[in-house]
C-alpha positions as CSV (number, residue, x, y, z in Angstrom):
1,M,61.1,141.2,275.5
2,H,60.0,143.7,272.9
3,P,59.3,141.9,269.6
4,I,61.6,144.2,267.5
5,F,64.5,143.8,269.9
6,L,64.1,140.0,269.9
7,S,63.8,140.1,266.1
8,L,67.1,142.0,265.9
9,L,68.8,139.6,268.3
10,L,67.7,136.6,266.3
11,G,68.4,138.3,263.0
12,L,71.9,138.7,264.2
13,T,72.0,135.0,265.1
14,A,70.8,134.1,261.6
15,A,73.4,136.4,260.1
16,A,76.1,134.6,262.0
17,A,74.9,131.3,260.5
18,N,75.5,132.8,257.0
19,V,79.0,133.7,258.0
20,F,79.6,130.2,259.4
21,G,78.3,128.7,256.2
22,G,80.8,130.8,254.3
23,A,83.6,129.5,256.6
24,I,82.8,125.9,255.7
25,I,83.8,126.5,252.1
26,V,86.6,128.9,252.8
27,Q,88.3,126.8,255.5
28,R,89.0,123.6,253.6
29,H,89.2,121.3,256.7
30,W,85.4,121.7,257.5
31,E,83.3,118.6,256.9
32,R,80.8,119.5,254.1
33,R,78.7,116.4,253.6
34,Y,76.4,117.2,256.6
35,L,75.1,120.3,254.7
36,K,72.8,118.2,252.7
37,Y,71.1,117.1,255.9
38,F,70.6,120.8,256.8
39,M,69.1,121.4,253.4
40,A,66.7,118.5,253.7
41,L,65.6,119.3,257.3
42,G,65.3,123.0,256.4
43,A,63.3,122.3,253.3
44,G,60.7,120.3,255.2
45,F,60.5,122.7,258.1
46,M,60.3,125.8,255.9
47,L,57.7,124.3,253.6
48,A,55.5,123.3,256.6
49,T,56.1,126.7,258.3
50,S,55.1,128.7,255.2
51,L,52.0,126.7,254.4
52,V,50.7,125.8,257.9
53,E,51.7,128.9,259.8
54,M,52.6,131.9,257.6
55,L,49.9,131.5,255.0
56,P,46.9,131.3,257.4
57,A,48.3,134.2,259.5
58,S,48.7,136.3,256.3
59,L,45.1,135.6,255.3
60,E,43.9,136.5,258.8
61,L,45.7,139.8,258.6
62,R,44.8,140.9,255.0
63,G,42.1,138.6,253.7
64,K,42.0,137.2,250.2
65,S,44.4,139.9,248.9
66,A,47.2,138.2,250.9
67,A,47.2,135.5,248.3
68,F,48.3,138.0,245.7
69,L,51.2,139.1,247.9
70,V,52.3,135.5,248.5
71,L,52.4,135.0,244.7
72,M,54.4,138.2,244.3
73,G,56.9,137.2,246.9
74,Y,57.3,133.8,245.1
75,L,57.8,135.5,241.7
76,I,60.3,138.1,243.1
77,I,62.7,135.4,244.1
78,H,62.2,133.4,241.0
79,F,63.0,136.5,238.9
80,F,66.3,137.3,240.8
81,E,67.5,133.7,241.3
82,H,66.5,132.0,238.1
83,T,65.9,134.8,235.5
84,V,68.6,137.3,236.3
85,T,70.8,134.3,237.3
86,P,70.1,131.4,235.0
87,H,72.7,129.1,236.6
88,F,71.7,128.9,240.3
89,H,71.5,126.1,242.8
90,F,72.1,125.6,246.5
91,G,75.3,123.8,247.5
92,E,78.9,123.7,246.3
93,E,79.5,125.3,242.9
94,T,81.9,123.1,240.9
95,H,81.1,124.4,237.4
96,Q,83.8,127.0,237.1
97,D,83.2,127.3,233.4
98,E,79.7,128.7,234.1
99,F,81.4,131.6,236.0
100,V,84.1,132.7,233.5
101,H,82.5,136.2,233.6
102,P,82.6,137.6,237.2
103,H,79.3,139.3,236.7
104,K,77.6,135.9,236.9
105,G,78.9,135.5,240.4
106,Y,77.6,138.9,241.3
107,S,74.2,138.1,239.9
108,V,74.0,135.1,242.2
109,L,75.0,137.3,245.1
110,I,72.3,139.9,244.2
111,G,69.7,137.1,244.1
112,L,70.7,135.8,247.4
113,L,70.8,139.3,249.0
114,I,67.1,139.8,247.9
115,H,66.3,136.4,249.4
116,T,68.1,137.0,252.7
117,F,66.5,140.5,253.0
118,F,63.1,138.8,253.0
119,D,64.5,136.4,255.7
120,G,64.8,139.4,257.9
121,I,61.3,140.6,256.9
122,A,59.9,137.2,257.8
123,I,61.5,137.0,261.2
124,A,60.4,140.5,262.2
125,S,56.9,140.1,260.7
126,G,56.4,136.9,262.7
127,F,57.2,138.4,266.0
128,L,55.0,141.4,265.3
129,V,52.1,138.9,264.8
130,S,52.9,136.6,267.7
131,E,55.8,135.2,269.6
132,W,55.0,131.7,268.5
133,L,55.1,132.6,264.8
134,G,58.3,134.6,265.3
135,W,60.2,131.7,266.8
136,I,58.9,129.2,264.2
137,I,59.9,131.5,261.3
138,F,63.3,132.1,262.9
139,L,63.9,128.3,263.1
140,A,62.9,127.9,259.5
141,V,65.2,130.7,258.4
142,F,68.1,129.5,260.6
143,L,68.0,126.0,259.2
144,H,68.9,127.2,255.7
145,K,71.3,130.0,256.6
146,I,74.4,127.8,256.7
147,P,73.8,126.3,253.2
148,E,73.0,129.8,252.0
149,G,76.4,131.2,253.2
150,F,78.1,128.1,251.8
151,T,76.5,128.6,248.4
152,V,77.4,132.2,247.9
153,S,81.1,131.7,249.1
154,S,81.3,128.7,246.7
155,V,80.0,130.7,243.8
156,M,82.5,133.5,244.5
157,L,85.4,131.0,244.5
158,A,84.1,129.5,241.3
159,S,84.2,132.9,239.7
160,G,87.8,133.4,240.6
161,R,87.5,135.5,243.7
162,S,89.7,135.2,246.8
163,R,88.7,133.3,249.9
164,R,88.5,136.5,251.8
165,F,86.2,138.0,249.2
166,A,84.1,134.8,249.3
167,W,83.7,134.9,253.1
168,G,82.9,138.6,252.8
169,A,80.0,137.7,250.5
170,S,78.5,135.4,253.1
171,A,78.8,138.3,255.6
172,L,76.9,140.5,253.1
173,L,74.0,138.0,253.2
174,G,74.0,138.3,257.0
175,A,73.9,142.1,256.7
176,A,70.9,141.8,254.3
177,T,69.0,139.8,256.9
178,L,69.6,142.4,259.5
179,A,68.5,145.1,257.0
180,G,65.2,143.2,256.5
181,V,64.6,143.1,260.2
182,L,65.3,146.8,260.5
183,S,63.1,147.6,257.5
184,M,60.2,145.8,259.1
185,A,60.8,147.5,262.4
186,L,60.5,150.9,260.6
187,F,57.4,149.9,258.7
188,R,55.8,147.7,261.4
189,H,52.4,149.0,260.5
190,H,52.7,147.3,257.2
191,V,53.1,143.8,258.6
192,A,50.0,142.7,256.8
193,A,52.0,143.1,253.6
194,G,55.4,142.0,254.9
195,L,54.2,138.6,256.2
196,P,52.5,137.4,253.0
197,L,55.4,138.6,250.8
198,A,57.8,136.7,253.1
199,A,55.6,133.7,253.0
200,G,55.9,133.6,249.2
201,V,59.6,133.9,249.4
202,T,59.8,131.1,252.0
203,I,57.6,128.8,249.8
204,Y,59.9,129.4,246.9
205,V,63.1,128.7,248.8
206,A,61.8,125.5,250.3
207,A,60.0,124.1,247.2
208,S,62.0,125.5,244.3
209,D,65.5,125.8,245.7
210,L,66.0,123.3,248.5
211,I,63.7,120.4,247.5
212,P,65.3,120.0,244.0
213,E,68.8,119.9,245.6
214,V,67.6,117.3,248.1
215,N,66.0,115.2,245.3
216,K,69.4,114.9,243.6
217,E,70.6,112.6,246.4
218,P,70.0,108.9,245.7
219,G,68.0,106.7,248.1
220,V,65.3,107.5,250.6
221,K,67.4,108.9,253.4
222,M,67.2,112.6,252.3
223,A,63.5,112.3,251.7
224,L,63.0,111.0,255.2
225,V,64.9,113.9,256.6
226,V,62.5,116.2,254.7
227,F,59.6,114.5,256.4
228,L,61.4,114.9,259.7
229,G,61.6,118.6,259.1
230,V,57.8,118.7,258.4
231,G,57.1,116.6,261.5
232,S,59.3,118.8,263.7
233,L,56.9,121.7,263.1
234,F,53.9,119.7,264.2
235,V,55.7,118.4,267.3
236,L,56.7,122.0,268.3
237,D,53.1,123.1,267.7
238,R,51.7,120.4,269.9
239,F,54.3,121.1,272.6
240,F,53.7,124.9,272.5
241,H,49.9,124.7,272.7
242,A,50.0,122.0,275.4
243,H,51.8,124.5,277.7
């Protein structure tokens, strides 16, 4: 299957996970406590994928200058998620007083749209480099898509928006992911820039967004799930290269 077509198909799957995440917060009967396990598993898997797979591949494609693009990707997300939006975290937003002004909810949405756009860049870049890298990046992206949709819908509800609007915001995140895939398809010859930028974004989401949320949970259970996420990458790597 052509890498771009496969990227689009999997980008659509990741987008559907965003919408599903939004449904969890909009439809009150969904069980939410399992989201923290998704966060922990996704954090470990994403961190391992970005450092063990994406970073070395980026250096092979672009050499030492890839490190600058990784740093740029990291700082781009920091700027939009924690500078433009001072109050931001993954998970359910319960501090309605922080979102008295609706523009704060929109600033969170913008930050997440930038982030999910790079999710699409990451998936397409991976498949343009190798099928193995594409699948591993897709899994890393997919694992945090449900918490992502949950987060944006929760923020919209906290800022006084309707449940339909909140669910629509999660669909926008999915659309941004597809836009990232399409952008990389159009500029496929610039994969040597797209992959390291996406690597920086992935490192940020794993280490600066997801891990702090996981660390809020008492006990060692969540920490062990993070290690499970890391170990899963190495198990898949061993299985793939053994066949």
